[in-house]
C-alpha positions as a Markdown table, in Angstrom:
| # | Residue | x | y | z |
|---|---|---|---|---|
| 1 | Unk | 102.9 | 93.7 | 76.7 |
| 2 | Unk | 99.9 | 92.5 | 74.7 |
| 3 | Unk | 96.3 | 92.0 | 76.0 |
| 4 | Unk | 96.2 | 88.4 | 74.8 |
| 5 | Unk | 98.4 | 87.5 | 77.8 |
| 6 | Unk | 95.2 | 87.6 | 79.8 |
| 7 | Unk | 94.0 | 84.5 | 78.2 |
| 8 | Unk | 97.2 | 82.7 | 79.0 |
| 9 | Unk | 97.2 | 84.1 | 82.5 |
| 10 | Unk | 93.6 | 83.1 | 83.3 |
| 11 | Unk | 94.2 | 79.6 | 81.9 |
| 12 | Unk | 97.1 | 79.3 | 84.3 |
| 13 | Unk | 94.7 | 80.4 | 87.1 |
| 14 | Unk | 92.2 | 77.7 | 86.2 |
| 15 | Unk | 95.0 | 75.1 | 86.5 |
| 16 | Unk | 95.3 | 75.9 | 90.2 |
| 17 | Unk | 91.7 | 76.8 | 91.1 |
| 18 | Unk | 89.6 | 73.7 | 91.4 |
| 19 | Unk | 85.8 | 73.3 | 91.4 |
| 20 | Unk | 83.4 | 73.9 | 94.2 |
| 21 | Unk | 84.8 | 73.7 | 97.7 |
| 22 | Unk | 83.5 | 74.9 | 101.1 |
| 23 | Unk | 86.3 | 74.1 | 103.5 |
| 24 | Unk | 85.6 | 74.9 | 107.2 |
| 25 | Unk | 89.1 | 76.4 | 107.7 |
| 26 | Unk | 89.0 | 78.5 | 104.6 |
| 27 | Unk | 88.0 | 82.1 | 105.4 |
| 28 | Unk | 86.8 | 82.5 | 101.9 |
| 29 | Unk | 84.0 | 80.0 | 102.5 |
| 30 | Unk | 82.1 | 78.6 | 99.5 |
| 31 | Unk | 84.4 | 78.9 | 96.5 |
| 32 | Unk | 84.3 | 77.8 | 92.9 |
| 33 | Unk | 87.2 | 78.2 | 90.4 |
| 34 | Unk | 88.7 | 80.5 | 93.0 |
| 35 | Unk | 85.6 | 82.8 | 93.0 |
| 36 | Unk | 84.3 | 83.2 | 96.6 |
| 37 | Unk | 80.7 | 83.6 | 97.5 |
| 38 | Unk | 81.4 | 87.2 | 98.7 |
| 39 | Unk | 83.1 | 88.0 | 95.4 |
| 40 | Unk | 80.3 | 86.5 | 93.3 |
| 41 | Unk | 77.7 | 88.3 | 95.4 |
| 42 | Unk | 79.5 | 91.7 | 94.9 |
| 43 | Unk | 79.8 | 91.0 | 91.2 |
| 44 | Unk | 76.1 | 90.3 | 90.9 |
| 45 | Unk | 75.1 | 93.1 | 93.2 |
| 46 | Unk | 73.7 | 90.9 | 96.0 |
| 47 | Unk | 73.7 | 92.6 | 99.4 |
| 48 | Unk | 74.4 | 91.3 | 102.0 |
| 49 | Unk | 76.5 | 88.6 | 100.4 |
| 50 | Unk | 75.0 | 85.8 | 102.3 |
| 51 | Unk | 71.7 | 86.4 | 100.5 |
| 52 | Unk | 73.4 | 84.8 | 97.5 |
| 53 | Unk | 72.7 | 81.0 | 97.9 |
| 54 | Unk | 75.8 | 78.8 | 97.9 |
| 55 | Unk | 74.1 | 76.9 | 95.1 |
| 56 | Unk | 74.8 | 79.9 | 92.9 |
| 57 | Unk | 78.5 | 79.6 | 93.6 |
| 58 | Unk | 78.4 | 75.9 | 92.9 |
| 59 | Unk | 76.7 | 76.4 | 89.6 |
| 60 | Unk | 79.0 | 79.2 | 88.5 |
| 61 | Unk | 80.0 | 79.0 | 84.8 |
| 62 | Unk | 83.6 | 79.3 | 83.6 |
| 63 | Unk | 82.6 | 82.1 | 81.2 |
| 64 | Unk | 81.3 | 84.2 | 84.1 |
| 65 | Unk | 84.3 | 83.4 | 86.3 |
| 66 | Unk | 86.6 | 84.5 | 83.5 |
| 67 | Unk | 84.7 | 87.9 | 83.2 |
| 68 | Unk | 85.1 | 88.3 | 87.0 |
| 69 | Unk | 88.8 | 87.6 | 86.9 |
| 70 | Unk | 89.2 | 90.2 | 84.1 |
| 71 | Unk | 87.3 | 93.0 | 85.8 |
| 72 | Unk | 88.1 | 92.3 | 89.5 |
| 73 | Unk | 91.7 | 91.3 | 89.3 |
| 74 | Unk | 93.4 | 91.7 | 85.9 |
| 75 | Unk | 92.2 | 95.2 | 85.3 |
| 76 | Unk | 92.8 | 96.2 | 88.9 |
| 77 | Unk | 96.5 | 95.4 | 88.6 |
| 78 | Unk | 96.6 | 97.0 | 85.2 |
| 79 | Unk | 97.6 | 93.7 | 83.6 |
| 80 | Unk | 97.5 | 95.1 | 80.0 |
| 81 | Unk | 100.2 | 97.6 | 80.9 |
| 82 | Unk | 102.6 | 95.3 | 82.8 |
| 83 | Unk | 105.6 | 93.5 | 81.2 |
| 84 | Unk | 105.0 | 89.9 | 80.1 |
| 85 | Unk | 105.5 | 87.5 | 82.9 |
| 86 | Unk | 105.2 | 90.1 | 85.7 |
| 87 | Unk | 101.5 | 90.4 | 84.6 |
| 88 | Unk | 100.9 | 86.8 | 85.4 |
| 89 | Unk | 102.8 | 86.8 | 88.7 |
| 90 | Unk | 101.0 | 89.8 | 90.0 |
| 91 | Unk | 97.6 | 88.7 | 88.7 |
| 92 | Unk | 97.8 | 85.3 | 90.4 |
| 93 | Unk | 99.0 | 86.9 | 93.6 |
| 94 | Unk | 95.9 | 89.3 | 93.4 |
| 95 | Unk | 93.5 | 86.4 | 92.9 |
| 96 | Unk | 95.0 | 84.5 | 95.8 |
| 97 | Unk | 95.5 | 87.3 | 98.3 |
| 98 | Unk | 93.7 | 90.4 | 97.0 |
| 99 | Unk | 94.8 | 93.0 | 94.4 |
| 100 | Unk | 95.6 | 95.7 | 97.0 |
| 101 | Unk | 98.0 | 93.6 | 98.9 |
| 102 | Unk | 99.6 | 92.2 | 95.7 |
| 103 | Unk | 100.2 | 95.6 | 94.2 |
| 104 | Unk | 101.6 | 97.0 | 97.5 |
| 105 | Unk | 104.0 | 94.1 | 97.6 |
| 106 | Unk | 105.2 | 94.8 | 94.1 |
| 107 | Unk | 105.5 | 98.5 | 94.8 |
| 108 | Unk | 107.7 | 97.7 | 97.7 |
| 109 | Unk | 109.9 | 95.6 | 95.4 |
| 110 | Unk | 110.3 | 98.5 | 92.9 |
| 111 | Unk | 110.8 | 101.1 | 95.6 |
| 112 | Unk | 107.8 | 103.3 | 95.1 |
| 113 | Unk | 105.0 | 104.6 | 97.4 |
| 114 | Unk | 102.7 | 101.7 | 98.4 |
| 115 | Unk | 99.3 | 102.9 | 97.6 |
| 116 | Unk | 97.9 | 99.7 | 96.0 |
| 117 | Unk | 97.4 | 101.3 | 92.6 |
| 118 | Unk | 99.3 | 100.5 | 89.4 |
| 119 | Unk | 99.4 | 103.9 | 87.8 |
| 120 | Unk | 102.0 | 105.8 | 85.8 |
| 121 | Unk | 104.3 | 106.3 | 88.7 |
| 122 | Unk | 104.4 | 102.6 | 89.5 |
| 123 | Unk | 104.7 | 101.6 | 85.9 |
| 124 | Unk | 107.7 | 103.9 | 85.5 |
| 125 | Unk | 109.3 | 102.5 | 88.6 |
| 126 | Unk | 108.8 | 99.0 | 87.3 |
| 127 | Unk | 110.6 | 99.9 | 84.0 |
| 128 | Unk | 113.4 | 101.5 | 85.9 |
| 129 | Unk | 113.9 | 98.5 | 88.1 |
| 130 | Unk | 113.7 | 96.2 | 85.1 |
| 131 | Unk | 116.5 | 98.2 | 83.4 |
| 132 | Unk | 118.6 | 97.7 | 86.5 |
| 133 | Unk | 118.0 | 94.1 | 87.5 |
| 134 | Unk | 115.8 | 92.6 | 84.7 |
| 135 | Unk | 112.2 | 91.3 | 84.8 |
| 136 | Unk | 113.4 | 87.9 | 85.9 |
| 137 | Unk | 114.7 | 89.2 | 89.2 |
| 138 | Unk | 111.6 | 91.3 | 89.8 |
| 139 | Unk | 109.3 | 88.2 | 89.2 |
| 140 | Unk | 111.5 | 86.1 | 91.5 |
| 141 | Unk | 111.5 | 88.7 | 94.2 |
| 142 | Unk | 107.7 | 89.2 | 94.1 |
| 143 | Unk | 107.1 | 85.4 | 94.3 |
| 144 | Unk | 109.5 | 85.1 | 97.2 |
| 145 | Unk | 107.8 | 88.0 | 99.0 |
| 146 | Unk | 104.4 | 86.4 | 98.3 |
| 147 | Unk | 105.4 | 83.1 | 99.8 |
| 148 | Unk | 106.8 | 84.9 | 102.8 |
| 149 | Unk | 103.5 | 86.5 | 103.4 |
| 150 | Unk | 101.6 | 83.2 | 103.0 |
| 151 | Unk | 104.0 | 81.5 | 105.5 |
| 152 | Unk | 102.9 | 84.1 | 108.2 |
| 153 | Unk | 99.3 | 83.2 | 107.9 |
| 154 | Unk | 97.8 | 81.0 | 110.7 |
| 155 | Unk | 96.2 | 78.7 | 108.2 |
| 156 | Unk | 99.5 | 78.0 | 106.4 |
| 157 | Unk | 99.7 | 74.7 | 108.2 |
| 158 | Unk | 96.5 | 73.6 | 106.5 |
| 159 | Unk | 96.9 | 75.1 | 103.0 |
| 160 | Unk | 100.6 | 75.8 | 102.9 |
| 161 | Unk | 101.7 | 72.9 | 100.8 |
| 162 | Unk | 99.2 | 73.7 | 98.0 |
| 163 | Unk | 100.0 | 77.4 | 98.2 |
| 164 | Unk | 103.8 | 76.8 | 97.9 |
| 165 | Unk | 103.2 | 74.5 | 95.0 |
| 166 | Unk | 101.1 | 77.1 | 93.3 |
| 167 | Unk | 103.6 | 80.0 | 93.8 |
| 168 | Unk | 106.5 | 77.8 | 92.5 |
| 169 | Unk | 104.4 | 76.8 | 89.4 |
| 170 | Unk | 103.3 | 80.4 | 88.7 |
| 171 | Unk | 106.8 | 81.7 | 89.1 |
| 172 | Unk | 108.0 | 79.1 | 86.5 |
| 173 | Unk | 105.2 | 80.0 | 84.1 |
| 174 | Unk | 105.8 | 83.7 | 84.6 |
| 175 | Unk | 109.5 | 83.4 | 83.8 |
| 176 | Unk | 108.8 | 81.3 | 80.8 |
| 177 | Unk | 106.3 | 83.9 | 79.5 |
| 178 | Unk | 108.9 | 86.7 | 80.1 |
| 179 | Unk | 112.0 | 85.1 | 78.8 |
| 180 | Unk | 111.4 | 86.1 | 75.2 |
| 181 | Unk | 110.9 | 89.8 | 76.2 |
| 182 | Unk | 113.9 | 92.2 | 75.7 |
| 183 | Unk | 113.2 | 93.3 | 79.3 |
| 184 | Unk | 113.9 | 89.8 | 80.7 |
| 185 | Unk | 117.5 | 90.6 | 81.6 |
| 186 | Unk | 119.0 | 93.9 | 83.0 |
| 187 | Unk | 119.9 | 96.6 | 80.5 |
| 188 | Unk | 123.6 | 96.9 | 80.6 |
| 189 | Unk | 123.5 | 100.3 | 78.9 |
| 190 | Unk | 121.0 | 101.7 | 81.4 |
| 191 | Unk | 122.6 | 104.5 | 83.5 |
| 192 | Unk | 120.5 | 106.7 | 85.9 |
| 193 | Unk | 120.8 | 110.4 | 85.1 |
| 194 | Unk | 123.3 | 112.4 | 87.1 |
| 195 | Unk | 120.4 | 114.3 | 88.7 |
| 196 | Unk | 118.6 | 111.1 | 89.7 |
| 197 | Unk | 121.8 | 109.6 | 91.2 |
| 198 | Unk | 122.3 | 112.8 | 93.3 |
| 199 | Unk | 118.7 | 112.9 | 94.4 |
| 200 | Unk | 118.9 | 109.3 | 95.5 |
| 201 | Unk | 122.0 | 109.9 | 97.5 |
| 202 | Unk | 120.6 | 112.9 | 99.2 |
| 203 | Unk | 117.3 | 111.1 | 99.9 |
| 204 | Unk | 119.2 | 108.3 | 101.7 |
| 205 | Unk | 121.2 | 110.8 | 103.8 |
| 206 | Unk | 118.8 | 113.7 | 104.2 |
| 207 | Unk | 118.3 | 113.0 | 107.9 |
| 208 | Unk | 122.1 | 113.1 | 108.5 |
| 209 | Unk | 122.3 | 116.4 | 106.5 |
| 210 | Unk | 119.6 | 117.9 | 108.6 |
| 211 | Unk | 121.3 | 116.8 | 111.7 |
| 212 | Unk | 124.6 | 118.3 | 110.5 |
| 213 | Unk | 122.9 | 121.6 | 109.7 |
| 214 | Unk | 121.4 | 121.7 | 113.2 |
| 215 | Unk | 124.8 | 121.1 | 114.7 |
| 216 | Unk | 126.3 | 123.8 | 112.5 |
| 217 | Unk | 123.6 | 126.2 | 113.7 |
| 218 | Unk | 124.2 | 125.3 | 117.3 |
| 219 | Unk | 128.0 | 126.0 | 117.0 |
| 220 | Unk | 127.2 | 129.2 | 115.1 |
| 221 | Unk | 124.9 | 130.4 | 118.0 |
| 222 | Unk | 127.7 | 129.7 | 120.4 |
| 223 | Unk | 130.0 | 131.9 | 118.3 |
| 224 | Unk | 127.4 | 134.6 | 118.2 |
| 225 | Unk | 126.1 | 133.9 | 114.6 |
| 226 | Unk | 122.5 | 133.0 | 113.9 |
| 227 | Unk | 121.9 | 130.7 | 110.9 |
| 228 | Unk | 118.7 | 131.6 | 108.9 |
| 229 | Unk | 115.8 | 129.2 | 109.6 |
| 230 | Unk | 117.2 | 128.1 | 113.0 |
| 231 | Unk | 116.8 | 131.4 | 115.0 |
| 232 | Unk | 114.5 | 131.2 | 118.0 |
| 233 | Unk | 116.1 | 128.0 | 119.3 |
| 234 | Unk | 118.9 | 127.8 | 121.8 |
| 235 | Unk | 122.2 | 126.1 | 120.9 |
| 236 | Unk | 121.4 | 123.3 | 123.5 |
| 237 | Unk | 118.0 | 122.6 | 121.9 |
| 238 | Unk | 119.6 | 122.5 | 118.4 |
| 239 | Unk | 122.3 | 120.1 | 119.5 |
| 240 | Unk | 119.8 | 117.8 | 121.2 |
| 241 | Unk | 117.5 | 117.8 | 118.2 |
| 242 | Unk | 120.5 | 117.1 | 115.9 |
| 243 | Unk | 121.6 | 114.1 | 117.9 |
| 244 | Unk | 118.0 | 112.8 | 118.1 |
| 245 | Unk | 117.8 | 113.0 | 114.3 |
| 246 | Unk | 121.1 | 111.2 | 113.7 |
| 247 | Unk | 120.6 | 108.4 | 116.2 |
| 248 | Unk | 116.9 | 107.9 | 115.2 |
| 249 | Unk | 118.0 | 107.5 | 111.6 |
| 250 | Unk | 120.8 | 105.1 | 112.7 |
| 251 | Unk | 118.4 | 103.1 | 114.9 |
| 252 | Unk | 115.7 | 102.8 | 112.2 |
| 253 | Unk | 118.3 | 101.7 | 109.6 |
| 254 | Unk | 119.7 | 99.0 | 111.9 |
| 255 | Unk | 116.2 | 97.8 | 112.8 |
| 256 | Unk | 115.2 | 97.4 | 109.2 |
| 257 | Unk | 118.4 | 95.5 | 108.2 |
| 258 | Unk | 119.9 | 98.5 | 106.3 |
| 259 | Unk | 116.7 | 99.4 | 104.3 |
């Protein structure tokens, strides 16, 4: 990824963010080029934010708006380190719905801890996922998840048509930006290491393994043999806990659609 993608990405943002508006149903209030009064006040150090006159939002210059986008959104999603295309998709999501939420949504897609920070762990997870399914699929999944989030908002009936049009347009631009990247499609030669494969398998079934060990310890106690680590608990207690572990795991898995 090259830093010059920011200029392309912010130009795409300006296509969707109009001039000054102050819609009564928009929780952002007075907004210009997508920069809300609260964001501008924070940028300029005005506290509380309502001390910043709405006229300042209305008179906001494009050059300052661009600096705000760079510092408050692009840098917060670590745009310069993201693969081409995914940088735009995540950046626009952050501008529209907040960087913390956008990053967490991406982290969910690449199966890593959702802490809202694009650090080395998340970047490594992104690269692994790209090798498996390609950047195209990750961008599409992120945009689909973003639209799903927007549909759940109460004000979707008011702003939904424009939001949907924006997400579709950004997805198209992101895919176009990414298509010349070698990471666009899955890496057919990528194979997880044997250790990684085993750890993933164990991670998915660790609750069942623990339950099985507890059952084994219970049967051992009934036969007069104490298993290390399970002494101090009766066979009945161990069996009840084992079944609770197994059925809890099964119930959670079913409730989450197999996740």
